[in-house]
C-alpha positions in Angstrom: 284.8 87.1 -127.1 287.2 89.8 -128.9 289.2 91.3 -126.8 290.6 93.9 -129.8 291.2 97.8 -128.3 290.6 100.4 -130.9 291.2 104.1 -130.2 290.0 106.7 -133.0 289.2 110.6 -132.0 285.3 110.3 -132.9 282.8 107.1 -132.4 279.6 107.1 -134.5 276.6 104.6 -133.5 274.3 104.4 -136.4 275.2 104.1 -140.5 271.6 105.9 -141.3 271.8 108.8 -143.6 272.6 110.8 -140.3 275.9 108.4 -139.2 277.4 108.2 -142.8 276.5 112.1 -143.7 278.8 113.0 -140.2 281.3 110.3 -140.7 281.9 112.3 -144.2 282.7 115.9 -142.5 284.9 114.3 -140.6 286.6 113.0 -143.5 286.6 116.2 -145.0 288.6 117.6 -141.6 291.1 115.1 -141.6 289.2 114.0 -138.4 289.8 110.4 -137.5 286.8 108.3 -136.7 284.9 104.7 -136.6 281.2 104.3 -137.2 279.8 101.8 -135.3 276.3 99.5 -136.9 274.0 96.9 -135.7 272.5 96.1 -139.2 274.5 94.0 -141.9 274.3 97.1 -144.1 273.2 101.3 -143.8 270.8 103.1 -144.4 268.7 103.2 -141.6 264.9 103.6 -142.9 265.5 103.8 -145.7 266.3 100.1 -147.7 266.3 98.2 -150.6 265.1 94.7 -151.4 264.8 91.6 -154.0 261.0 91.6 -154.9 259.2 88.4 -156.1 259.9 89.9 -160.4 263.6 90.2 -158.7 263.5 93.9 -159.1 265.9 95.4 -156.7 262.3 98.2 -155.4 263.0 101.2 -152.1 260.8 98.7 -149.0 261.7 101.7 -147.1 262.6 105.8 -147.6 262.4 106.4 -151.2 260.9 109.8 -152.4 262.8 113.5 -152.4 261.7 116.5 -154.0 263.0 119.1 -155.4 262.8 121.3 -151.8 265.2 119.2 -150.3 268.7 121.1 -151.8 271.2 119.1 -149.6 269.4 115.5 -150.7 269.2 117.0 -154.1 272.5 117.7 -154.6 274.2 114.5 -153.1 272.3 113.3 -155.5 272.8 114.9 -158.4 276.7 114.5 -157.4 276.7 111.1 -158.0 275.2 110.8 -161.1 272.0 109.4 -159.9 269.2 109.4 -162.5 265.4 110.7 -161.2 262.3 109.0 -161.5 259.0 111.5 -161.3 256.2 110.6 -159.8 253.5 110.2 -162.2 250.9 112.9 -161.4 248.5 113.2 -164.3 244.9 112.3 -164.3 242.2 112.0 -161.2 242.3 111.9 -157.3 240.4 109.1 -156.3 239.1 109.0 -153.0 237.6 105.6 -151.2 234.1 105.8 -150.7 233.9 108.2 -153.4 232.9 111.6 -153.8 232.7 114.6 -156.6 235.8 115.2 -158.5 234.8 119.2 -157.1 233.6 117.5 -153.6 237.1 115.9 -153.3 238.7 119.4 -154.1 236.8 121.1 -151.4 238.1 118.8 -149.3 241.4 118.8 -150.4 241.9 122.6 -149.8 240.2 123.3 -146.5 242.3 120.3 -144.9 245.0 122.3 -146.3 243.2 125.4 -144.6 242.8 123.4 -141.4 246.7 122.3 -141.2 247.7 126.0 -142.3 245.6 127.0 -139.2 247.3 124.4 -136.5 250.8 126.2 -138.4 249.5 129.2 -137.6 249.5 128.9 -133.2 252.1 129.0 -131.8 253.4 126.6 -130.6 254.6 128.0 -126.9 250.4 129.5 -126.5 250.0 128.4 -123.6 245.7 127.7 -124.6 247.1 125.0 -126.2 249.3 123.6 -123.1 248.2 119.7 -122.7 246.3 119.6 -126.0 246.8 116.3 -128.6 245.8 116.7 -132.4 243.0 115.2 -132.1 241.1 117.3 -129.0 242.4 120.7 -131.4 240.9 118.7 -134.2 237.4 118.2 -132.2 237.3 121.8 -131.5 237.7 123.5 -135.4 233.9 124.0 -137.2 234.9 122.4 -140.3 233.1 119.7 -142.1 233.7 116.2 -140.7 235.2 115.8 -144.9 237.6 118.3 -144.0 238.6 117.2 -140.2 238.9 113.1 -141.5 240.9 114.7 -144.6 243.1 116.0 -142.0 243.5 113.3 -139.8 244.2 111.0 -142.2 247.1 113.7 -143.1 248.6 113.2 -139.7 247.9 109.3 -139.4 249.8 109.1 -142.9 252.6 111.0 -142.4 252.9 111.2 -138.9 252.6 107.7 -138.3 251.4 107.9 -135.1 247.4 108.5 -133.5 246.6 111.8 -133.3 245.6 111.4 -129.7 249.0 110.8 -129.0 250.1 113.6 -130.5 251.1 116.6 -128.8 249.2 119.6 -130.6 252.6 122.4 -129.8 254.9 120.1 -131.3 253.2 118.8 -134.7 253.7 122.0 -135.4 257.0 122.5 -134.7 257.9 119.6 -136.5 255.4 121.0 -139.1 256.8 124.7 -139.7 260.0 122.8 -140.7 259.2 120.8 -143.8 259.2 123.6 -146.2 258.6 122.1 -149.6 256.1 123.6 -152.0 256.3 120.7 -154.0 254.9 117.5 -153.8 257.2 115.9 -151.3 257.2 112.2 -153.5 257.8 114.2 -156.8 260.8 111.9 -157.7 263.0 108.9 -156.6 265.5 107.1 -157.1 265.4 104.7 -160.6 268.4 102.0 -158.7 267.3 103.1 -155.2 267.6 105.4 -152.6 270.0 102.0 -150.7 272.5 102.4 -153.7 273.0 106.4 -152.5 273.2 104.8 -149.0 276.1 102.3 -150.3 278.3 104.4 -151.9 278.2 107.4 -148.8 279.7 104.0 -147.2 281.9 103.2 -149.4 284.2 106.6 -149.3 284.4 105.3 -145.4 286.5 102.8 -146.6 287.1 100.6 -143.5 286.3 102.8 -140.5 282.6 102.0 -141.1 282.3 98.3 -138.9 279.1 96.4 -139.5 277.1 93.7 -137.6 278.7 95.3 -134.8 276.2 96.6 -132.0 277.1 98.4 -129.4 276.8 96.9 -125.7 278.4 99.5 -123.3 279.6 102.9 -123.0 281.5 104.3 -120.1 281.4 107.6 -120.3 284.5 110.0 -118.6 286.0 113.7 -118.6 288.2 113.0 -121.4 286.3 110.8 -123.7 284.4 107.1 -124.0 285.1 103.2 -124.0 282.6 102.0 -126.2 281.9 98.1 -126.0 280.8 95.8 -128.6 280.6 92.2 -129.4 283.6 92.1 -131.1 286.1 94.4 -129.0 286.5 98.1 -127.4 286.8 101.7 -129.2 288.0 103.7 -127.4 287.8 108.0 -128.6 287.7 111.5 -126.9 284.4 112.2 -128.3 281.1 109.8 -129.2 277.6 110.5 -131.8 275.0 108.6 -130.9 273.5 108.5 -134.6 270.2 107.2 -134.2 267.1 107.6 -133.4 266.1 109.0 -130.4 263.7 106.1 -129.1 266.6 103.5 -130.2 269.2 105.9 -128.5 267.1 105.4 -125.1 267.7 101.4 -125.0 272.0 102.1 -124.9 273.7 101.2 -122.3 275.6 104.5 -120.7 277.9 103.6 -117.4 277.6 106.3 -115.5 273.8 106.9 -116.6 273.1 109.8 -118.4 271.8 113.3 -117.2 268.4 112.7 -115.7 267.5 115.8 -117.9 269.1 113.8 -121.3 267.7 110.3 -119.9 264.4 111.4 -119.7 264.2 113.8 -122.8 265.2 111.0 -124.8 262.5 108.2 -123.6 259.5 110.4 -124.4 259.7 109.2 -128.2 257.3 107.0 -129.9 258.2 105.5 -133.2 256.0 105.7 -135.9 254.6 102.9 -137.6 254.0 101.8 -141.4 253.6 99.3 -143.4 254.7 99.8 -147.2 254.0 98.1 -149.9 254.8 98.1 -153.1 252.4 96.3 -155.7 253.4 95.8 -159.7 251.1 95.1 -162.2 251.3 94.3 -166.0 250.0 97.6 -167.6 249.4 100.9 -165.5 245.7 100.5 -165.8 244.5 103.4 -164.1 246.4 106.1 -166.6 244.6 104.0 -169.3 241.6 105.6 -167.6 242.6 108.9 -166.9 243.6 108.1 -163.0 247.2 109.6 -161.4 247.4 106.2 -159.1 246.8 108.3 -156.9 244.2 106.8 -153.9 242.7 108.4 -150.3 241.1 106.2 -148.1 238.5 108.3 -146.6 236.9 105.1 -144.0 241.1 104.2 -143.6 242.8 107.0 -142.1 246.5 106.6 -142.8 245.9 104.6 -146.0 247.7 106.1 -149.2 249.1 104.9 -152.8 250.0 107.0 -155.9 252.2 105.8 -158.7 255.5 104.7 -158.4 256.5 103.0 -161.7 260.0 103.8 -162.6 258.6 103.3 -166.1 256.0 102.3 -168.0 258.2 98.6 -168.7 257.7 98.7 -164.6 253.9 100.2 -163.5 253.5 99.9 -160.2 251.9 101.5 -157.1 252.9 101.8 -154.0 251.0 101.8 -150.4 251.6 103.5 -147.2 249.6 101.5 -144.4 250.2 104.2 -141.6 249.8 105.1 -137.7 246.6 102.5 -135.6 246.1 101.7 -139.4 249.8 100.5 -139.8 249.8 98.8 -136.3 245.7 96.6 -136.2 247.3 95.5 -139.5 250.4 94.5 -138.8 248.5 91.8 -136.8 247.2 90.3 -139.6 249.8 87.8 -141.4 251.5 87.7 -145.0 248.4 86.6 -146.3 245.1 88.3 -144.9 246.9 91.8 -145.1 247.9 90.9 -149.2 244.0 90.4 -149.4 243.2 93.1 -148.0 245.4 95.7 -149.7 244.0 94.0 -152.5 240.0 94.3 -151.7 240.5 98.0 -150.9 242.6 98.5 -154.1 240.1 96.9 -155.9 237.0 98.8 -153.9 239.2 101.5 -155.6 240.2 101.0 -158.4 238.3 98.4 -159.7 239.0 94.6 -160.4 242.0 95.4 -162.7 244.0 96.6 -159.1 243.4 93.1 -158.5 245.1 91.7 -160.8 248.4 92.1 -160.4 252.1 90.4 -161.2 253.6 91.1 -157.9 253.3 91.7 -154.3 256.1 92.9 -151.8 255.4 94.1 -148.4 257.8 95.8 -145.6 256.1 95.7 -142.1 258.1 99.0 -140.4 256.4 98.6 -137.5 258.3 97.4 -134.0 261.4 97.0 -136.4 263.7 95.3 -134.6 266.9 98.5 -135.3 265.2 101.3 -135.6 261.8 101.0 -134.0 259.4 101.7 -136.6 259.4 104.2 -139.6 259.1 107.2 -140.8 260.3 108.3 -137.4 259.8 108.6 -133.7 257.8 111.3 -132.6 257.8 113.3 -128.9 254.5 111.6 -127.1 254.4 113.7 -124.2 252.2 116.6 -124.0 254.7 119.0 -121.4 258.5 118.2 -123.3 259.0 120.5 -124.5 262.8 121.2 -123.5 263.4 117.8 -125.4 264.5 118.6 -128.6 266.7 121.0 -127.0 268.6 118.4 -124.0 269.4 116.2 -126.3 270.6 118.4 -129.1 273.2 119.7 -125.7 274.0 115.7 -125.6 276.5 114.9 -122.6 279.7 115.6 -123.6 281.7 113.7 -124.7 278.8 112.6 -125.9 276.8 114.0 -129.1 273.9 113.4 -130.1 271.9 113.6 -134.2 268.6 112.4 -135.9 266.5 113.4 -138.2 263.9 113.8 -135.3 265.8 116.8 -134.2 266.7 118.2 -137.8 266.5 122.2 -137.7 264.6 121.1 -141.7 262.4 118.6 -143.0 262.8 116.4 -139.6 261.5 112.5 -140.8 263.6 112.9 -143.6 265.9 112.0 -145.6 267.2 115.5 -146.4 266.9 116.1 -141.9 269.1 113.6 -142.0 271.6 114.8 -143.8 271.5 118.3 -142.0 271.2 116.8 -139.3 274.7 114.7 -139.4 276.7 117.4 -141.4 275.9 119.9 -138.3 276.6 117.1 -135.4 279.7 116.4 -136.9 280.2 120.5 -137.7 280.1 121.1 -133.7 282.3 117.9 -132.9 285.5 119.3 -135.5 285.0 122.6 -132.8 285.2 120.6 -129.9 288.0 118.9 -130.9 290.1 121.8 -132.9 289.3 123.8 -129.4 290.5 120.6 -127.8 293.9 120.6 -129.8 294.7 124.1 -129.1 294.3 124.2 -125.6 297.0 121.8 -125.4 299.2 123.2 -127.4 299.1 126.6 -125.8 299.3 124.2 -122.7 302.7 122.8 -123.7 
């Protein structure tokens, strides 16, 4: 055990985009800080790995679009090169249906989403109702309802019967893009952007340093790690709520706050990149997008960086991801390729690489893409967490006023939390100065 003790003004736990963004805001304001990260890398649910061909690929959060202003501006400021997702050609549904029927089904599912979002989240008539229960009451045809359910379980990555309707409405209203959310990705990975932000933090960032306990006091915190102790006047917990709930505090957090952190569950996602020798789907006037109607939460689209690197990305979300998590690597590969073959033909199984990242039950983030509230009564959970227990504050993409569950939301949440802490620090300094 190292007996190192350091003092700083603000300690940040977590070096995902929330923690990184908060730290850079503090740095700009001239406030001292330390960032403690359990993993051996930054980025959180953003991650890059080498596939079997030696290519660096996004195995975690990847996509952005022009309607995500903070992330777009940040990527451009860092000189990132954008790859535009290929969308020319026909969209495939499986089991198949005619293009006209597929278009009607898609438009009808979007109409269900708009109808849902027109409901006031506080409407007493939906109290205690899950998304699945509400959907069952709708008069739409079976195909449209199945498409909507697949959308929910694919994007939010939990079973529709687990998610409170009021929560999904409130959450979805904050996702405001009007263009395709998978519009762009970064040629040198989203992880590269996180890595560059980390470089700017220098020695104020500590990797491989999990927090073991946090002592709270009226004048600050004492954070214990395997490598020593950090004493700080303010603390920002920049972790997903379900992960933050596992931190040990002495004394324990106030009961309402502890309860608010306990009502979240992490989503379940398996992300797969399948590399091909040629983009065969484009040759058949297909865009590469496939939605499986018989497997809610299964979706594929073109993820080619360029014509020389043809690839499809396959997302497995929600209950399907939990089931396929149990298959094992070889059976998962066979299952996915069989599904691609059924939808796109024999060329889809003639691959040059298959790389899967199973985010279900992830050791440090619990899952992906985000945590969701699963308690229908927990209407004040987000407000309670954002209020924190000063000097302990909380921030995460899930709590963002815009794009919760996305990298954009993480940036917004981190900056907002930092500004709040900066105000508290400056106020304390001013009070101390006037008192002396």
